[in-house]
VEXMI-50934 format. One record per residue: chain; x negated, y, z of N, C-alpha, C, O in turn. Coordinates in pm, whole numbers, plus 50000, padded with zeros to 5 digits. Example, Ala and Ser with C-alpha at 12.3 -4.5 7.8 and 13.67 -1.06 7.14 Angstrom:
<recs>
REC   ch   n_east   n_north    n_up   ca_east   ca_north   ca_up   c_east   c_north    c_up   o_east   o_north    o_up
REC    A    48681     49431   50780     48770      49550   50780    48680     49670   50780    48576     49668   50846
REC    A    48715     49775   50708     48633      49894   50714    48710     50003   50787    48659     50114   50804
</recs>
This chain:
<recs>
REC   ch   n_east   n_north    n_up   ca_east   ca_north   ca_up   c_east   c_north    c_up   o_east   o_north    o_up
REC    A    49914     49880   50000     50000      50000   50000    49912     50123   50000    49827     50142   50087
REC    A    49935     50202   49901     49852      50324   49888    49925     50442   49948    50047     50454   49938
REC    A    49849     50528   50010     49908      50650   50071    49864     50772   49993    49749     50784   49953
REC    A    49955     50860   49973     49927      50985   49899    49903     51096   49998    49989     51131   50079
REC    A    49784     51149   49989     49751      51259   50081    49802     51391   50025    49799     51412   49903
REC    A    49849     51479   50109     49898      51610   50060    49781     51693   50010    49670     51682   50062
REC    A    49804     51775   49912     49695      51860   49858    49646     51957   49965    49722     52008   50048
REC    A    49518     51979   49959     49457      52071   50054    49487     52214   50010    49454     52254   49898
REC    A    49549     52289   50096     49585      52428   50064    49477     52520   50120    49445     52514   50239
REC    A    49423     52603   50034     49318      52697   50077    49380     52805   50164    49482     52863   50129
REC    A    49318     52832   50276     49374      52937   50363    49385     53070   50288    49303     53104   50203
REC    A    49491     53143   50324     49516      53271   50257    49402     53369   50278    49363     53443   50187
REC    A    49347     53368   50401     49241      53465   50430    49116     53435   50348    49049     53527   50300
REC    A    49085     53301   50332     48967      53265   50253    48983     53306   50106    48890     53358   50045
REC    A    49106     53281   50050     49131      53314   49911    49126     53466   49890    49077     53513   49787
REC    A    49177     53540   49987     49175      53686   49973    49034     53740   49976    49000     53832   49901
REC    A    48949     53680   50066     48810      53727   50072    48736     53693   49944    48655     53772   49896
REC    A    48766     53573   49888     48699      53535   49764    48738     53627   49650    48654     53669   49571
REC    A    48868     53659   49642     48916      53748   49535    48862     53888   49552    48826     53955   49455
REC    A    48856     53934   49679     48809      54069   49704    48661     54082   49674    48618     54188   49628
REC    A    48584     53981   49698     48441      53990   49678    48399     53976   49532    48290     54017   49495
REC    A    48487     53918   49448     48451      53899   49308    48456     54031   49233    48549     54109   49253
REC    A    48359     54057   49149     48354      54178   49068    48412     54149   48930    48375     54049   48867
REC    A    48501     54236   48883     48557      54213   48749    48449     54229   48644    48361     54314   48658
REC    A    48454     54150   48541     48351      54161   48437    48359     54296   48366    48467     54343   48332
REC    A    48245     54356   48343     48240      54485   48273    48258     54464   48123    48197     54375   48064
REC    A    48341     54547   48062     48358      54532   47917    48229     54570   47844    48163     54669   47878
REC    A    48196     54491   47746     48075      54519   47670    48097     54642   47582    48201     54654   47517
REC    A    48001     54733   47580     48018      54853   47497    48019     54818   47349    47929     54753   47297
REC    A    48124     54862   47283     48135      54839   47140    48073     54954   47062    48044     55060   47118
REC    A    48055     54931   46934     47996      55036   46849    48088     55157   46842    48042     55272   46844
REC    A    48219     55131   46833     48313      55243   46827    48312     55328   46952    48318     55451   46946
REC    A    48304     55260   47070     48301      55334   47196    48174     55419   47206    48179     55533   47251
REC    A    48060     55364   47166     47934      55440   47171    47940     55560   47079    47895     55668   47116
REC    A    47993     55542   46958     48004      55653   46864    48099     55761   46916    48074     55880   46899
REC    A    48209     55718   46979     48305      55815   47033    48244     55898   47144    48260     56020   47148
REC    A    48172     55831   47236     48107      55905   47344    47997     55997   47291    47980     56109   47340
REC    A    47924     55952   47191     47820      56036   47132    47879     56160   47067    47827     56270   47083
REC    A    47989     56142   46993     48053      56256   46929    48110     56353   47032    48100     56475   47014
REC    A    48169     56300   47140     48225      56387   47243    48117     56467   47313    48133     56587   47338
REC    A    48006     56402   47346     47895      56473   47411    47839     56580   47319    47804     56689   47365
REC    A    47829     56550   47189     47778      56650   47094    47870     56771   47086    47824     56884   47079
REC    A    48001     56747   47087     48097      56858   47083    48086     56943   47209    48092     57066   47202
REC    A    48071     56878   47325     48058      56952   47451    47932     57037   47451    47934     57153   47494
REC    A    47821     56981   47402     47695      57057   47398    47708     57177   47305    47665     57287   47340
REC    A    47766     57156   47188     47782      57267   47093    47874     57374   47150    47852     57493   47127
REC    A    47977     57334   47225     48071      57430   47282    48009     57510   47395    48032     57631   47405
REC    A    47932     57446   47480     47877      57512   47598    47745     57585   47571    47704     57669   47650
REC    A    47679     57554   47462     47548      57613   47436    47554     57766   47425    47466     57832   47479
REC    A    47654     57825   47357     47658      57973   47354    47665     58037   47493    47604     58141   47516
REC    A    47740     57974   47584     47747      58028   47720    47611     58018   47790    47571     58108   47863
REC    A    47542     57908   47768     47409      57896   47826    47315     58000   47766    47233     58058   47838
REC    A    47326     58025   47635     47237      58122   47571    47263     58263   47622    47171     58343   47637
REC    A    47390     58294   47650     47423      58423   47710    47355     58437   47846    47295     58540   47875
REC    A    47366     58332   47929     47305      58335   48061    47153     58344   48050    47090     58419   48125
REC    A    47094     58270   47958     46949      58273   47939    46902     58411   47899    46800     58459   47949
REC    A    46974     58477   47808     46936      58611   47764    46957     58713   47874    46877     58806   47890
REC    A    47065     58698   47952     47093      58793   48059    46987     58789   48168    46962     58890   48234
REC    A    46925     58674   48189     46822      58659   48293    46682     58685   48241    46584     58662   48313
REC    A    46669     58732   48118     46538      58761   48059    46517     58911   48051    46611     58989   48068
REC    A    46395     58950   48024     46365      59091   48000    46357     59115   47850    46323     59024   47775
REC    A    46389     59236   47807     46394      59265   47664    46258     59246   47597    46250     59198   47484
REC    A    46151     59285   47667     46018      59268   47609    45983     59122   47587    45926     59087   47484
REC    A    46016     59036   47685     45986      58894   47672    46073     58829   47566    46029     58735   47499
REC    A    46197     58876   47550     46284      58821   47446    46227     58849   47308    46230     58762   47221
REC    A    46174     58969   47287     46115      59003   47157    45988     58922   47132    45960     58885   47018
REC    A    45912     58893   47238     45789      58817   47221    45814     58669   47196    45741     58606   47120
REC    A    45917     58613   47259     45946      58470   47243    46097     58451   47231    46161     58411   47328
REC    A    46154     58480   47114     46300      58477   47100    46360     58336   47093    46481     58322   47108
REC    A    46279     58232   47071     46332      58097   47053    46323     58010   47178    46362     57893   47174
REC    A    46273     58064   47287     46258      57985   47408    46395     57949   47464    46486     58032   47468
REC    A    46410     57824   47508     46536      57779   47564    46553     57818   47710    46663     57813   47764
REC    A    46444     57858   47775     46448      57901   47914    46435     58052   47922    46381     58114   47831
REC    A    46486     58113   48031     46471      58259   48045    46324     58300   48038    46239     58240   48103
REC    A    46295     58401   47958     46159      58450   47942    46145     58582   48017    46227     58673   48001
REC    A    46041     58591   48098     46024      58712   48178    46143     58732   48270    46211     58834   48263
REC    A    46168     58634   48357     46289      58635   48442    46308     58771   48508    46217     58826   48570
REC    A    46431     58824   48492     46462      58956   48547    46613     58970   48565    46691     58918   48485
REC    A    46650     59039   48670     46791      59071   48694    46824     59214   48653    46927     59269   48692
REC    A    46733     59273   48574     46753      59411   48533    46880     59431   48451    46944     59536   48461
REC    A    46918     59332   48369     47040      59345   48290    47163     59360   48378    47248     59445   48350
REC    A    47173     59280   48482     47287      59290   48573    47281     59421   48654    47385     59479   48686
REC    A    47160     59466   48687     47149      59592   48758    47197     59708   48673    47259     59802   48724
REC    A    47169     59703   48542     47217      59810   48454    47369     59803   48437    47435     59906   48421
REC    A    47424     59682   48441     47570      59668   48429    47639     59735   48546    47737     59807   48527
REC    A    47590     59712   48666     47654      59766   48786    47604     59904   48824    47637     59955   48931
REC    A    47523     59965   48737     47476      60101   48761    47377     60113   48874    47373     60215   48943
REC    A    47296     60010   48895     47199      60010   49004    47060     60054   48958    46966     60055   49038
REC    A    47045     60091   48830     46916      60137   48779    46928     60282   48732    47031     60325   48681
REC    A    46819     60354   48751     46813      60490   48698    46785     60486   48548    46752     60380   48494
REC    A    46797     60601   48483     46772      60607   48339    46627     60572   48307    46600     60503   48209
REC    A    46534     60618   48392     46392      60589   48369    46364     60440   48381    46289     60384   48301
REC    A    46424     60375   48481     46403      60231   48498    46465     60152   48382    46408     60053   48336
REC    A    46580     60196   48335     46644      60127   48224    46560     60139   48097    46543     60041   48025
REC    A    46508     60257   48069     46424      60276   47950    46295     60196   47961    46245     60145   47861
REC    A    46241     60185   48082     46118      60110   48101    46138     59961   48074    46044     59893   48033
REC    A    46259     59911   48096     46287      59769   48072    46348     59744   47935    46399     59635   47908
REC    A    46344     59844   47849     46394      59825   47713    46541     59855   47697    46598     59821   47593
REC    A    46604     59917   47795     46745      59953   47782    46763     60082   47706    46665     60151   47675
REC    A    46888     60115   47675     46917      60237   47601    46913     60361   47690    46901     60473   47641
REC    A    46924     60341   47820     46927      60454   47912    47065     60514   47929    47084     60606   48008
REC    A    47163     60461   47855     47299      60513   47866    47364     60460   47994    47343     60345   48033
REC    A    47443     60544   48056     47510      60506   48180    47640     60433   48148    47710     60468   48053
REC    A    47672     60334   48227     47797      60260   48211    47874     60268   48341    47823     60232   48448
REC    A    47997     60317   48331     48084      60329   48448    48161     60197   48462    48279     60188   48426
REC    A    48093     60096   48514     48147      59960   48512    48280     59952   48585    48374     59892   48532
REC    A    48290     60008   48703     48411      59992   48783    48530     60064   48719    48643     60018   48733
REC    A    48507     60175   48650     48615      60242   48579    48665     60157   48463    48785     60144   48441
REC    A    48570     60100   48388     48608      60013   48277    48680     59888   48326    48776     59842   48264
REC    A    48634     59834   48437     48700      59715   48494    48842     59747   48537    48933     59668   48512
REC    A    48862     59862   48600     48996      59903   48641    49087     59921   48519    49203     59881   48522
REC    A    49035     59982   48413     49114      60000   48291    49156     59865   48231    49269     59849   48186
REC    A    49064     59769   48231     49096      59636   48178    49203     59568   48262    49295     59507   48208
REC    A    49191     59578   48394     49289      59513   48482    49427     59577   48464    49527     59506   48454
REC    A    49433     59709   48459     49562      59777   48444    49626     59745   48310    49746     59718   48302
REC    A    49546     59748   48203     49601      59722   48070    49651     59578   48059    49763     59555   48013
REC    A    49569     59482   48102     49610      59342   48094    49732     59313   48181    49816     59232   48144
REC    A    49742     59379   48297     49857      59358   48385    49984     59413   48323    50088     59348   48328
REC    A    49978     59535   48266     50097      59592   48202    50144     59505   48086    50264     59480   48072
REC    A    50051     59458   48003     50089      59374   47890    50151     59243   47938    50251     59198   47883
REC    A    50092     59182   48040     50141      59053   48088    50279     59064   48149    50368     58986   48117
REC    A    50298     59161   48239     50427      59176   48306    50537     59209   48205    50643     59147   48206
REC    A    50511     59306   48117     50612      59344   48019    50644     59234   47921    50760     59207   47892
REC    A    50542     59169   47869     50563      59066   47768    50636     58945   47825    50726     58891   47760
REC    A    50599     58902   47944     50666      58785   48004    50812     58817   48035    50899     58733   48010
REC    A    50840     58934   48088     50977      58969   48126    51068     58980   48003    51174     58917   47999
REC    A    51029     59058   47904     51114      59078   47787    51121     58953   47699    51225     58924   47640
REC    A    51012     58878   47691     51014      58754   47612    51106     58650   47676    51174     58576   47606
REC    A    51108     58645   47809     51198      58551   47877    51344     58586   47849    51426     58498   47825
REC    A    51377     58716   47851     51514      58756   47820    51552     58723   47677    51662     58674   47652
REC    A    51462     58751   47581     51491      58720   47441    51501     58570   47419    51587     58524   47345
REC    A    51413     58492   47483     51416      58347   47466    51547     58288   47521    51602     58196   47461
REC    A    51596     58341   47633     51722      58291   47688    51839     58326   47596    51933     58247   47581
REC    A    51833     58444   47535     51940      58481   47441    51941     58390   47320    52048     58352   47272
REC    A    51824     58354   47269     51817      58264   47154    51854     58120   47192    51902     58045   47107
REC    A    51832     58081   47315     51855      57942   47355    51997     57917   47403    52051     57808   47381
REC    A    52060     58014   47469     52187      57987   47535    52304     58073   47485    52416     58023   47474
REC    A    52281     58199   47456     52392      58286   47416    52432     58258   47272    52348     58231   47186
REC    A    52562     58264   47248     52615      58241   47113    52659     58373   47052    52745     58442   47107
REC    A    52598     58409   46940     52635      58532   46869    52608     58511   46721    52521     58432   46684
REC    A    52680     58582   46636     52671      58558   46491    52529     58580   46438    52465     58680   46470
REC    A    52483     58486   46358     52353      58498   46295    52236     58473   46387    52124     58515   46357
REC    A    52260     58406   46498     52153      58385   46597    52037     58306   46538    51921     58347   46552
REC    A    52066     58195   46473     51959      58110   46421    51883     58179   46308    51762     58163   46296
REC    A    51954     58255   46224     51887      58326   46115    51794     58434   46170    51682     58452   46122
REC    A    51842     58506   46271     51757      58608   46333    51634     58545   46398    51524     58599   46391
REC    A    51654     58429   46461     51540      58362   46522    51440     58316   46417    51319     58322   46439
REC    A    51489     58269   46301     51399      58230   46193    51318     58348   46142    51198     58336   46117
REC    A    51384     58463   46126     51312      58584   46083    51211     58626   46190    51100     58671   46159
REC    A    51252     58611   46316     51163      58648   46426    51038     58560   46427    50927     58608   46450
REC    A    51058     58429   46402     50944      58338   46399    50853     58366   46281    50734     58334   46285
REC    A    50906     58425   46175     50822      58457   46060    50710     58554   46098    50609     58563   46028
REC    A    50730     58626   46209     50624      58715   46257    50497     58642   46295    50390     58703   46300
REC    A    50507     58511   46323     50387      58433   46354    50295     58421   46234    50175     58398   46250
REC    A    50350     58437   46114     50269      58423   45993    50207     58555   45948    50132     58558   45850
REC    A    50238     58663   46017     50183      58794   45981    50051     58814   46056    50052     58817   46179
REC    A    49938     58829   45986     49811      58852   46056    49814     58981   46137    49873     59081   46096
REC    A    49750     58976   46252     49751      59092   46341    49690     59215   46276    49734     59327   46304
REC    A    49592     59197   46191     49523      59311   46132    49617     59394   46044    49593     59513   46024
REC    A    49724     59332   45990     49819      59404   45907    49902     59503   45987    49958     59598   45931
REC    A    49913     59482   46117     49996      59569   46201    49916     59679   46270    49974     59763   46339
REC    A    49785     59680   46254     49704      59779   46326    49733     59921   46281    49754     60009   46364
REC    A    49735     59945   46150     49757      60081   46100    49897     60133   46133    49909     60246   46180
REC    A    50005     60055   46112     50138      60104   46154    50146     60131   46305    50206     60230   46347
REC    A    50086     60044   46385     50088      60068   46530    50011     60193   46567    50054     60269   46655
REC    A    49897     60216   46503     49819      60335   46533    49897     60461   46496    49894     60560   46569
REC    A    49965     60458   46380     50046      60574   46340    50156     60602   46440    50183     60717   46474
REC    A    50220     60495   46489     50327      60511   46589    50272     60566   46720    50331     60657   46778
REC    A    50162     60510   46767     50104      60555   46894    50058     60700   46883    50073     60777   46978
REC    A    50004     60739   46768     49961      60878   46749    50081     60972   46747    50074     61082   46801
REC    A    50191     60929   46685     50312      61012   46682    50370     61030   46822    50429     61134   46852
REC    A    50355     60929   46906     50406      60938   47044    50311     61013   47137    50344     61037   47253
REC    A    50193     61049   47087     50097      61120   47171    50032     61034   47276    49995     61082   47383
REC    A    50017     60906   47247     49961      60812   47345    49820     60765   47309    49771     60668   47367
REC    A    49755     60832   47214     49618      60796   47180    49527     60829   47299    49545     60932   47365
REC    A    49430     60743   47325     49335      60759   47434    49404     60750   47571    49367     60821   47665
REC    A    49504     60664   47580     49571      60638   47707    49585     60486   47725    49586     60411   47628
REC    A    49596     60444   47849     49615      60301   47877    49749     60252   47826    49759     60138   47780
REC    A    49852     60336   47832     49983      60297   47781    49978     60278   47630    50045     60190   47576
REC    A    49900     60361   47562     49886      60345   47418    49820     60214   47380    49853     60155   47277
REC    A    49727     60168   47463     49663      60038   47437    49761     59924   47462    49763     59827   47387
REC    A    49842     59935   47566     49928      59824   47608    50059     59817   47530    50113     59709   47513
REC    A    50110     59930   47483     50247      59936   47431    50275     59842   47313    50379     59776   47315
REC    A    50188     59830   47210     50224      59745   47095    50250     59599   47130    50329     59534   47062
REC    A    50187     59546   47232     50207      59405   47268    50272     59390   47405    50271     59281   47462
REC    A    50328     59497   47459     50382      59491   47595    50526     59442   47599    50572     59396   47703
REC    A    50599     59451   47488     50740      59414   47491    50759     59264   47472    50808     59197   47562
REC    A    50721     59212   47357     50736      59068   47334    50656     59029   47212    50619     59114   47131
REC    A    50629     58900   47200     50562      58844   47083    50637     58720   47037    50701     58654   47119
REC    A    50632     58686   46907     50702      58566   46860    50660     58439   46931    50744     58354   46961
REC    A    50530     58425   46959     50485      58303   47027    50545     58292   47166    50589     58185   47206
REC    A    50548     58403   47241     50601      58398   47377    50749     58362   47378    50794     58284   47461
REC    A    50825     58419   47284     50967      58388   47277    50989     58242   47238    51072     58174   47298
REC    A    50914     58194   47140     50927      58055   47098    50889     57959   47210    50956     57858   47233
REC    A    50780     57992   47281     50731      57906   47389    50837     57889   47498    50864     57777   47541
REC    A    50897     58000   47543     50995      57992   47651    51129     57937   47601    51199     57869   47676
REC    A    51163     57964   47477     51289      57910   47424    51286     57757   47423    51387     57693   47453
REC    A    51172     57700   47390     51162      57554   47390    51191     57497   47528    51252     57390   47539
REC    A    51148     57565   47631     51174      57515   47766    51320     57537   47805    51382     57448   47864
REC    A    51376     57654   47772     51515      57682   47808    51611     57583   47742    51714     57550   47799
REC    A    51577     57536   47621     51662      57439   47554    51666     57306   47629    51762     57230   47615
REC    A    51563     57277   47708     51557      57152   47782    51629     57156   47916    51643     57053   47981
REC    A    51676     57274   47958     51749      57284   48084    51892     57235   48063    51956     57269   47964
REC    A    51941     57155   48156     52075      57099   48145    52181     57210   48145    52179     57300   48230
REC    A    52271     57202   48050     52379      57301   48044    52477     57286   48161    52540     57382   48203
REC    A    52487     57163   48212     52581      57140   48323    52546     57224   48445    52635     57269   48518
REC    A    52417     57245   48468     52376      57325   48583    52422     57469   48567    52473     57530   48661
REC    A    52405     57524   48447     52449      57662   48423    52602     57671   48425    52657     57767   48479
REC    A    52670     57572   48368     52816      57576   48368    52872     57569   48509    52972     57633   48539
REC    A    52807     57492   48596     52853      57486   48736    52839     57621   48804    52925     57661   48882
REC    A    52729     57692   48774     52711      57826   48832    52813     57924   48776    52861     58011   48849
REC    A    52847     57912   48648     52947      58000   48589    53085     57974   48648    53162     58068   48670
REC    A    53116     57847   48673     53245      57814   48735    53255     57873   48875    53363     57914   48918
REC    A    53142     57877   48946     53142      57933   49082    53152     58085   49082    53158     58146   49189
REC    A    53154     58147   48965     53174      58291   48957    53051     58372   48923    53058     58495   48919
REC    A    52939     58307   48899     52817      58380   48864    52823     58421   48717    52871     58346   48633
REC    A    52773     58542   48687     52767      58588   48550    52641     58540   48480    52554     58477   48542
REC    A    52631     58569   48350     52514      58526   48273    52385     58588   48327    52282     58521   48332
REC    A    52391     58714   48367     52272      58780   48417    52227     58717   48548    52108     58693   48568
REC    A    52321     58689   48635     52286      58627   48763    52234     58486   48742    52140     58445   48810
REC    A    52293     58410   48650     52244      58276   48621    52101     58282   48570    52017     58199   48605
REC    A    52073     58381   48486     51938      58394   48430    51835     58422   48539    51730     58358   48544
REC    A    51864     58518   48627     51766      58558   48727    51761     58464   48847    51653     58441   48903
REC    A    51873     58408   48888     51878      58327   49010    51862     58179   48984    51831     58103   49076
REC    A    51883     58135   48860     51881      57991   48834    51777     57954   48728    51692     57867   48751
REC    A    51783     58019   48613     51697      57979   48501    51552     58017   48526    51462     57935   48507
REC    A    51527     58139   48567     51388      58182   48588    51317     58100   48695    51203     58061   48672
REC    A    51378     58072   48811     51308      57985   48907    51278     57846   48851    51174     57788   48882
REC    A    51367     57792   48770     51342      57660   48711    51230     57665   48607    51164     57565   48581
REC    A    51210     57782   48548     51107      57798   48445    50979     57860   48500    50902     57919   48424
REC    A    50956     57847   48628     50838      57911   48688    50707     57857   48631    50612     57933   48614
REC    A    50701     57727   48601     50577      57668   48549    50542     57722   48410    50431     57771   48391
REC    A    50633     57715   48311     50597      57773   48180    50579     57923   48183    50499     57976   48107
REC    A    50650     57993   48269     50631      58138   48279    50492     58169   48333    50425     58260   48284
REC    A    50448     58094   48434     50312      58113   48485    50208     58081   48378    50106     58150   48367
REC    A    50233     57978   48300     50140      57943   48192    50134     58054   48089    50025     58094   48048
REC    A    50249     58105   48048     50252      58215   47952    50184     58338   48007    50115     58409   47933
REC    A    50201     58365   48135     50136      58481   48196    49984     58468   48192    49915     58566   48162
REC    A    49933     58350   48220     49788      58329   48216    49735     58346   48074    49634     58414   48053
REC    A    49801     58286   47976     49757      58298   47837    49763     58442   47789    49673     58489   47720
REC    A    49870     58512   47826     49884      58652   47786    49777     58739   47850    49721     58828   47785
REC    A    49748     58715   47976     49647      58795   48046    49509     58774   47985    49434     58870   47967
REC    A    49476     58650   47952     49346      58622   47892    49336     58688   47755    49232     58746   47722
REC    A    49442     58681   47675     49441      58743   47543    49427     58894   47552    49350     58955   47478
REC    A    49502     58955   47644     49494      59100   47660    49357     59143   47711    49305     59246   47669
REC    A    49299     59066   47800     49168      59099   47855    49060     59095   47747    48971     59180   47745
REC    A    49068     58996   47656     48965      58978   47555    48987     59061   47429    48903     59059   47339
REC    A    49097     59134   47421     49124      59214   47301    49017     59321   47284    48974     59385   47380
REC    A    48975     59340   47160     48866      59434   47134    48901     59539   47028    48882     59659   47051
REC    A    48951     59496   46914     48962      59587   46801    49066     59696   46825    49042     59812   46795
REC    A    49184     59658   46879     49287      59759   46903    49245     59860   47010    49262     59980   46987
REC    A    49191     59821   47125     49141      59923   47220    49031     60009   47160    49019     60126   47195
REC    A    48949     59953   47072     48844      60032   47007    48904     60141   46920    48847     60250   46911
REC    A    49017     60114   46854     49081      60214   46769    49149     60325   46849    49153     60440   46805
REC    A    49201     60290   46966     49287      60384   47038    49212     60465   47144    49244     60582   47164
REC    A    49113     60405   47211     49047      60473   47322    48920     60542   47274    48843     60487   47196
REC    A    48899     60663   47324     48783      60743   47285    48698     60789   47403    48581     60822   47386
REC    A    48754     60790   47522     48683      60840   47639    48685     60733   47748    48754     60632   47737
REC    A    48607     60758   47855     48600      60663   47966    48732     60647   48039    48752     60546   48107
REC    A    48822     60744   48027     48948      60735   48100    49036     60620   48052    49121     60573   48127
REC    A    49016     60574   47928     49098      60466   47874    49016     60352   47816    49072     60255   47766
REC    A    48884     60362   47821     48799      60259   47760    48799     60134   47847    48773     60142   47967
REC    A    48827     60019   47786     48831      59893   47861    48693     59829   47858    48602     59876   47790
REC    A    48678     59721   47933     48547      59662   47955    48489     59602   47827    48369     59612   47804
REC    A    48572     59540   47744     48520      59478   47622    48464     59582   47526    48363     59557   47459
REC    A    48527     59698   47519     48477      59806   47431    48354     59870   47491    48266     59915   47418
REC    A    48347     59876   47623     48235      59942   47689    48104     59867   47671    47998     59923   47700
REC    A    48106     59743   47623     47982      59669   47603    47894     59737   47499    47772     59717   47498
REC    A    47953     59818   47411     47874      59887   47310    47780     59990   47368    47691     60038   47297
REC    A    47795     60025   47495     47704      60119   47559    47561     60065   47558    47466     60143   47557
REC    A    47545     59935   47558     47412      59875   47567    47341     59870   47432    47228     59821   47423
REC    A    47406     59921   47328     47335      59936   47201    47255     60065   47206    47309     60172   47237
REC    A    47128     60055   47176     47039      60169   47192    47075     60282   47097    47106     60260   46980
REC    A    47072     60404   47149     47096      60523   47069    46967     60598   47038    46969     60706   46980
REC    A    46856     60541   47076     46727      60605   47053    46642     60516   46963    46649     60394   46973
REC    A    46561     60576   46873     46480      60495   46782    46362     60428   46851    46299     60341   46790
REC    A    46329     60465   46975     46212      60409   47040    46235     60264   47084    46140     60187   47093
REC    A    46358     60226   47111     46385      60091   47161    46499     60029   47083    46583     60098   47025
REC    A    46501     59898   47082     46608      59827   47013    46728     59806   47103    46744     59872   47206
REC    A    46812     59713   47062     46933      59683   47140    46894     59622   47275    46803     59539   47283
REC    A    46963     59663   47378     46940      59609   47512    47011     59475   47521    47122     59465   47573
REC    A    46944     59370   47469     47007      59239   47465    47033     59183   47604    47137     59121   47628
REC    A    46941     59203   47696     46961      59152   47832    47081     59218   47898    47164     59149   47958
REC    A    47091     59350   47887     47206      59419   47945    47336     59383   47875    47440     59368   47940
REC    A    47332     59370   47742     47452      59336   47667    47503     59198   47704    47623     59179   47722
REC    A    47413     59100   47716     47456      58965   47753    47500     58958   47899    47592     58883   47932
REC    A    47437     59035   47986     47481      59039   48126    47621     59098   48137    47705     59046   48211
REC    A    47645     59205   48063     47779      59265   48064    47882     59171   48003    47994     59162   48053
REC    A    47845     59100   47897     47937      59003   47836    47971     58892   47934    48087     58850   47942
REC    A    47871     58844   48007     47896      58738   48104    47985     58786   48217    48076     58714   48259
REC    A    47961     58906   48266     48043      58962   48374    48187     58982   48326    48281     58959   48402
REC    A    48205     59025   48200     48340      59049   48148    48414     58918   48123    48536     58912   48139
REC    A    48342     58814   48083     48408      58687   48051    48428     58597   48171    48517     58511   48169
REC    A    48348     58613   48275     48353      58521   48389    48490     58516   48457    48536     58406   48488
REC    A    48559     58629   48482     48691      58618   48546    48790     58536   48464    48869     58461   48521
REC    A    48787     58550   48331     48880      58475   48248    48844     58327   48243    48933     58241   48235
REC    A    48715     58296   48247     48674      58155   48249    48723     58089   48378    48773     57976   48376
REC    A    48707     58159   48489     48754      58106   48617    48906     58091   48617    48959     57991   48665
REC    A    48976     58192   48565     49122      58188   48561    49172     58071   48478    49265     58001   48518
REC    A    49112     58051   48362     49153      57939   48277    49118     57805   48342    49195     57709   48332
REC    A    49002     57798   48407     48964      57674   48473    49060     57635   48584    49089     57517   48602
REC    A    49111     57733   48657     49204      57706   48767    49339     57658   48714    49399     57567   48771
REC    A    49386     57719   48605     49520      57688   48555    49518     57600   48431    49620     57587   48363
REC    A    49404     57539   48399     49395      57459   48275    49494     57343   48275    49562     57320   48175
REC    A    49503     57269   48386     49593      57153   48392    49738     57196   48379    49816     57130   48311
REC    A    49775     57306   48443     49914      57354   48433    49946     57398   48292    50057     57375   48243
REC    A    49849     57463   48225     49871      57508   48088    49898     57390   47996    49991     57393   47916
REC    A    49816     57286   48007     49833      57169   47922    49966     57100   47950    50035     57060   47856
REC    A    50002     57084   48076     50128      57019   48112    50250     57099   48063    50348     57041   48016
REC    A    50243     57231   48074     50357      57314   48033    50373     57313   47882    50486     57308   47833
REC    A    50264     57318   47809     50272      57316   47663    50330     57182   47616    50412     57179   47524
REC    A    50286     57072   47679     50342      56942   47643    50488     56929   47679    50567     56871   47604
REC    A    50526     56984   47797     50665      56974   47841    50757     57058   47756    50875     57025   47742
REC    A    50705     57168   47698     50787      57257   47617    50808     57203   47477    50885     57260   47400
REC    A    50740     57095   47442     50762      57033   47313    50685     57097   47201    50720     57077   47085
REC    A    50579     57175   47231     50499      57238   47127    50395     57140   47081    50320     57086   47162
REC    A    50390     57115   46952     50296      57019   46895    50180     57093   46831    50089     57029   46777
</recs>
């Protein structure tokens, strides 16, 4: 008579320790994966190299740059460029280091840039949100046709509108003023309206209808219900608008003539030498460029994830 022994069951704790201690096999790198990583690293290097070159030039002295212009490291390390940006050098010291000797009122230019970018951002976000809600929810004759014509403005190059805008600003007496710089783009833009309209179309109509049944009007629904729900895309649009307004150059150059309205991007031209004895103050120019761009780089870095999520959620391809 044969006896059948029960199978030996491995203790749970032993099996768990064995599974936990085992390392999963690493996937072997394929040719496609290596090529993809190589291409991505090359794109990152090409993208970041200009920023490194700006920093390298800003930390160099003008004389050393002329002597060794191809060096990848700062030549003749000096913080003189940043000192000239913040007005910490006298005219004699600036000329001795190869600068133009021209004074730059950095804090005035910075204030002008902040005020101009803030006016454009606040005005554009507010009026674009109202227009986007009208196109998304209100019913009126010819709404879709008007929206199509409005979107056609995206195909008009900005340079075509410079001369008409300048004529209008001159007729209003706003040349050489901060309001004159901000006014052409302070009301709304086709992109801002399209961006917010895409989000408003995704809001459930039942929520708005419930508020209307409770006695709320369209204006109250817009301010008390729709805008709070659209806080993420509105914040994204505000960041994008602020960065665009901050980096604008050609229009402020046309409108502003004095320090009272000159923004920081236009003020960088101060570092171009006005005397035949010295060339362009490359160290000061790159230092000023870095100082002007750094706030926007930080701002975009902080809100980069929100920007990407909002653009994807709004259905923009």
